[in-house]
VOLOBA-657320 format. One record per residue (C-alpha): residue in three letters; chain; x, y, z. Coordinates in Angstrom, 3 decimals, always signed. Last residue first. Example, Ala and Ser with C-alpha at 12.3 -4.5 7.8 and 13.67 -1.06 7.14 Angstrom:
 rest kette        X        Y        Z
  SER     A  +13.670   -1.060   +7.140
  ALA     A  +12.300   -4.500   +7.800
//
This chain:
 rest kette        X        Y        Z
  VAL     A +166.689   -6.986 +149.398
  ASN     A +166.110   -6.896 +153.135
  ILE     A +163.470   -4.601 +154.598
  VAL     A +163.409   -2.512 +157.768
  LEU     A +160.514   -0.210 +158.742
  ASN     A +161.816   +2.523 +161.048
  ASP     A +159.292   +5.117 +159.827
  TYR     A +156.542   +3.724 +157.640
  ALA     A +156.385   +2.381 +154.108
  LEU     A +152.955   +2.005 +152.577
  HIS     A +152.792   -1.309 +150.790
  VAL     A +152.421   -2.733 +147.293
  ASN     A +152.732   -6.453 +146.435
  LYS     A +149.215   -7.355 +147.603
  PRO     A +147.589   -4.423 +145.800
  LEU     A +146.645   -1.478 +148.045
  LYS     A +143.288   -0.872 +149.740
  LYS     A +144.225   -2.375 +153.120
  GLU     A +147.339   -0.189 +153.332
  VAL     A +145.246   +2.971 +152.992
  GLU     A +143.190   +2.120 +156.086
  ASP     A +146.197   +1.105 +158.186
  HIS     A +148.200   +4.224 +157.306
  PHE     A +145.394   +6.713 +157.920
  GLY     A +144.831   +9.071 +155.016
  LEU     A +146.726  +10.375 +151.988
  LEU     A +146.174  +13.914 +153.273
  HIS     A +148.617  +13.349 +156.146
  SER     A +151.396  +13.476 +153.577
  ILE     A +153.503  +10.586 +152.313
  HIS     A +157.044  +10.880 +150.988
  THR     A +157.077   +7.053 +150.760
  PHE     A +155.353   +4.193 +148.955
  TYR     A +156.793   +0.691 +148.942
  ALA     A +156.856   -1.723 +146.025
  LYS     A +157.467   -5.454 +145.841
  LYS     A +158.195   -7.923 +143.045
  PRO     A +158.743   -4.990 +140.713
  ALA     A +156.474   -4.378 +137.716
  VAL     A +157.868   -1.045 +136.425
  GLU     A +154.606   -0.201 +134.630
  GLU     A +152.348   -1.430 +137.435
  VAL     A +154.418   +0.479 +139.964
  PHE     A +154.038   +3.645 +137.884
  ALA     A +150.275   +3.189 +137.672
  LEU     A +150.135   +2.812 +141.451
  ALA     A +152.196   +5.976 +141.912
  GLU     A +149.971   +7.911 +139.527
  GLU     A +146.805   +6.888 +141.385
  LEU     A +148.343   +7.682 +144.781
  ASN     A +149.551  +11.140 +143.779
  PHE     A +152.933  +11.455 +142.151
  HIS     A +154.629  +14.677 +143.114
  SER     A +155.354  +18.070 +141.504
  HIS     A +152.016  +19.651 +140.514
  HIS     A +149.865  +17.536 +142.818
  PRO     A +146.770  +15.459 +142.041
  GLU     A +144.477  +14.577 +144.976
  GLU     A +144.964  +11.164 +146.576
  ARG     A +148.093  +12.073 +148.549
  LEU     A +151.908  +12.122 +148.324
  ALA     A +152.844   +8.787 +146.808
  ASN     A +156.638   +8.746 +146.408
  VAL     A +158.520   +5.719 +145.129
  VAL     A +160.378   +2.718 +146.553
  LEU     A +160.884   -0.242 +144.235
  VAL     A +162.073   -3.720 +145.184
  LYS     A +162.895   -6.399 +142.597
  THR     A +164.051   -4.083 +139.810
  ASN     A +164.024   -6.083 +136.588
  LYS     A +164.195   -2.985 +134.365
  LEU     A +164.482   +0.266 +136.315
  LYS     A +167.316   +1.673 +134.202
  SER     A +165.066   +1.501 +131.124
  MET     A +162.800   +4.080 +132.750
  GLU     A +165.573   +6.649 +132.371
  VAL     A +165.385   +6.524 +128.564
  GLU     A +161.587   +6.703 +128.762
  HIS     A +161.485   +9.943 +130.721
  ILE     A +160.371   +9.957 +134.335
  ARG     A +157.663  +12.313 +135.552
  LYS     A +156.310  +13.612 +138.898
  VAL     A +158.974  +12.336 +141.290
  ASP     A +159.777  +13.689 +144.735
  THR     A +161.247  +10.291 +145.666
  LEU     A +162.786   +7.343 +143.879
  TYR     A +164.700   +4.425 +145.380
  THR     A +165.487   +1.309 +143.363
  PHE     A +166.682   -1.996 +144.848
  ASP     A +167.940   -4.961 +142.826
  LYS     A +171.610   -3.901 +143.120
  ILE     A +171.576   -0.232 +144.087
  ARG     A +169.386   +1.926 +141.854
  PHE     A +169.206   +5.603 +142.734
  GLY     A +166.782   +8.455 +142.165
  PHE     A +168.034  +11.840 +141.134
  VAL     A +166.038  +15.040 +140.799
  ALA     A +165.573  +17.482 +137.918
  LEU     A +163.463  +20.496 +138.863
  ARG     A +160.607  +21.687 +136.659
  ASN     A +157.891  +19.636 +138.441
  HIS     A +160.071  +17.113 +140.255
  ASP     A +161.291  +15.496 +137.040
  ALA     A +163.308  +12.290 +137.112
  GLU     A +166.929  +11.259 +136.608
  ILE     A +168.015   +7.760 +137.603
  PRO     A +171.518   +7.381 +139.034
  ILE     A +172.977   +3.835 +138.905
  VAL     A +174.960   +2.823 +141.994
  GLU     A +177.650   +0.143 +141.915
  THR     A +178.768   -1.488 +145.172
  ASP     A +182.102   -1.911 +146.971
  GLY     A +181.683   +1.090 +149.232
  ILE     A +179.759   +3.529 +147.103
  GLU     A +180.500   +3.320 +143.405
  PHE     A +179.393   +5.402 +140.436
  SER     A +177.219   +4.851 +137.378
  GLY     A +177.139   +6.919 +134.212
  THR     A +175.123   +9.382 +132.164
  ASN     A +172.893  +10.478 +135.052
  ARG     A +175.708  +12.552 +136.485
  ILE     A +177.387  +12.494 +139.881
  GLU     A +179.730  +14.941 +141.592
  ASN     A +181.605  +13.478 +144.550
  ILE     A +182.538  +16.001 +147.234
  SER     A +184.488  +15.133 +150.365
  VAL     A +182.818  +16.678 +153.370
  ALA     A +183.782  +18.757 +156.384
  PRO     A +182.156  +19.313 +159.760
  ALA     A +182.422  +22.628 +161.578
  GLY     A +183.867  +22.893 +165.093
  PRO     A +187.248  +24.242 +163.940
  TYR     A +185.661  +27.101 +161.938
  ARG     A +187.199  +26.854 +158.498
  ASN     A +189.852  +29.454 +157.776
  GLU     A +190.402  +28.149 +154.242
  ASP     A +188.614  +25.798 +151.846
  ALA     A +185.109  +26.581 +153.157
  PHE     A +182.565  +23.829 +152.382
  ILE     A +181.087  +23.400 +155.845
  TYR     A +181.092  +27.155 +156.596
  ASP     A +179.360  +27.805 +153.259
  PHE     A +176.276  +25.840 +154.259
  ARG     A +173.638  +27.602 +152.140
  GLN     A +175.879  +28.582 +149.242
  LYS     A +177.988  +25.451 +149.198
  LEU     A +174.858  +23.315 +149.538
  SER     A +173.283  +24.993 +146.503
  SER     A +176.423  +24.516 +144.411
  ILE     A +176.548  +20.824 +145.399
  VAL     A +172.905  +20.425 +144.390
  ARG     A +173.578  +21.945 +140.965
  GLN     A +176.623  +19.696 +140.539
  HIS     A +174.441  +16.633 +141.089
  ALA     A +175.155  +14.793 +144.332
  TYR     A +177.309  +12.323 +146.236
  ILE     A +178.676  +13.219 +149.670
  PRO     A +181.711  +11.708 +151.372
  ILE     A +182.215  +12.556 +155.071
  ASP     A +185.571  +14.128 +155.911
  GLY     A +187.142  +12.582 +159.017
  GLN     A +185.905   +9.479 +160.833
  ARG     A +185.340  +10.282 +164.502
  PHE     A +184.929  +14.079 +164.374
  PHE     A +183.223  +13.809 +160.974
  TYR     A +180.703  +11.273 +162.278
  PRO     A +179.860  +13.502 +165.247
  ARG     A +179.577  +16.510 +162.880
  ILE     A +177.126  +14.916 +160.424
  ASP     A +174.494  +17.041 +162.149
  ASP     A +175.344  +20.050 +159.981
  ILE     A +173.847  +18.205 +156.988
  GLY     A +170.367  +18.125 +158.477
  ALA     A +168.821  +20.649 +156.088
  THR     A +169.390  +18.522 +152.980
  HIS     A +166.310  +16.512 +151.969
  ASP     A +163.537  +18.511 +153.649
  ALA     A +165.422  +21.644 +152.609
  HIS     A +165.226  +21.020 +148.854
  GLU     A +168.594  +20.356 +147.202
  HIS     A +168.056  +17.149 +145.252
  THR     A +168.361  +13.346 +145.511
  PHE     A +171.430  +13.503 +147.744
  LEU     A +173.546  +10.452 +148.505
  ILE     A +175.303  +10.635 +151.873
  GLY     A +178.426   +8.779 +152.939
  ASP     A +180.154   +6.122 +155.037
  LEU     A +178.310   +6.785 +158.282
  LYS     A +179.182   +4.939 +161.487
  THR     A +177.364   +4.873 +164.844
  VAL     A +173.831   +4.507 +163.487
  ASN     A +171.785   +3.696 +166.591
  ASN     A +168.448   +3.651 +164.713
  VAL     A +166.687   +6.149 +166.975
  LEU     A +169.853   +8.239 +167.329
  MET     A +170.491   +8.466 +163.584
  GLN     A +166.858   +9.373 +162.884
  GLN     A +166.841  +12.064 +165.568
  ARG     A +169.952  +13.671 +164.104
  PHE     A +168.610  +13.488 +160.548
  ASP     A +165.207  +15.075 +161.273
  PRO     A +166.016  +18.251 +159.297
  GLY     A +166.840  +16.241 +156.172
  CYS     A +169.859  +14.198 +155.119
  ASP     A +169.150  +12.426 +151.875
  ILE     A +169.930   +8.823 +150.919
  VAL     A +171.981   +7.382 +153.734
  TYR     A +175.013   +5.115 +153.545
  ASN     A +176.243   +2.476 +156.004
  TYR     A +178.913   -0.065 +155.037
  LYS     A +180.591   -3.025 +156.789
  GLY     A +178.649   -5.692 +154.902
  TRP     A +175.431   -4.062 +153.772
  SER     A +173.449   -1.078 +155.007
  LEU     A +171.363   +1.517 +153.177
  LEU     A +169.621   +4.038 +155.436
  VAL     A +166.580   +5.782 +153.983
  SER     A +165.266   +9.341 +154.064
  VAL     A +161.990  +11.299 +154.003
  ARG     A +161.121  +13.774 +156.723
  LEU     A +159.681  +12.202 +159.841
  ARG     A +156.327  +10.413 +159.733
  LYS     A +153.898   +9.670 +162.541
  ASP     A +150.931   +7.720 +161.128
  LYS     A +152.764   +4.411 +161.608
  PRO     A +153.054   +5.188 +165.337
  ASN     A +149.224   +5.011 +165.578
  GLU     A +148.094   +7.720 +168.013
  SER     A +146.387   +9.703 +165.243
  LEU     A +145.967  +13.457 +165.737
  CYS     A +147.784  +14.349 +162.517
  VAL     A +145.667  +11.761 +160.708
  PRO     A +142.490  +13.397 +162.076
  HIS     A +143.521  +16.874 +160.810
  LYS     A +143.828  +19.254 +163.766
  SER     A +147.107  +20.696 +162.493
  GLY     A +149.296  +22.842 +164.745
  ILE     A +152.588  +21.537 +163.338
  VAL     A +151.917  +18.878 +160.713
  PRO     A +151.813  +15.395 +162.197
  VAL     A +153.325  +14.141 +159.980
  GLY     A +156.320  +15.805 +158.357
  GLN     A +156.236  +19.260 +156.775
  SER     A +158.252  +18.254 +153.696
  THR     A +156.525  +14.902 +153.211
  GLY     A +156.873  +11.922 +155.473
  THR     A +158.555   +8.534 +155.166
  GLY     A +161.552   +8.891 +157.477
  LEU     A +164.398   +6.603 +158.484
  PHE     A +163.171   +3.769 +156.286
  THR     A +165.831   +1.129 +156.881
  VAL     A +167.074   -0.805 +153.848
  LYS     A +169.290   -3.853 +154.324
  LEU     A +171.262   -4.945 +151.265
  ARG     A +172.627   -8.456 +151.675
  ASP     A +176.370   -8.646 +152.312
  ASP     A +175.988  -10.020 +155.835
  MET     A +179.350  -10.431 +157.585
//
């Protein structure tokens, strides 16, 4: 059994995905598979465990493409639809495994309860609905998934607090605009960093390319991968050529071992 952490990029796109519906932008018309991006998510696998970070509207397709037959839990970064709207599609896992563990900030749990009340109902639940076991997480302490420690890292997504996660030597951050110094200390000696890089132009709630590169330089991982990418960043192959040697654009279904 391989206990190394395997990371599969299930989706690397922004909230609309790439291509954007109805767009005639050249990147949206590209035939390069690396320019086609589902909503952002990763699969974390090691030993006998499979966990996903975020569960967006493309979740079902992502699970089928990557033949994920077992799911041990979902870590949520925040409550926005492109990170949560696929939660109903955990049903096949629930039917086989029972309640699916979720890990999230209390604010995110409250949002999910409101929007997906039939999943979280205590009584008279519809028999076809999935169910979850709730694990509230805070940035003041670590928690465990499987047999592994996870360190939450709080960041600012404009005015909304979001969680990133450090698992072993791997750190995953998305929808980030600012990270306070006390949280930056949690990134020390990270070997592999994943962080959002939306586009070249500045954005009010996401790192643009320049900010993401500066962040990578500050954290100084051995390797970095950019995700949550919009069509406005440009063609994958052209952008990749301009990046430092240890920095790459992630793309859907890319697999790395940490």
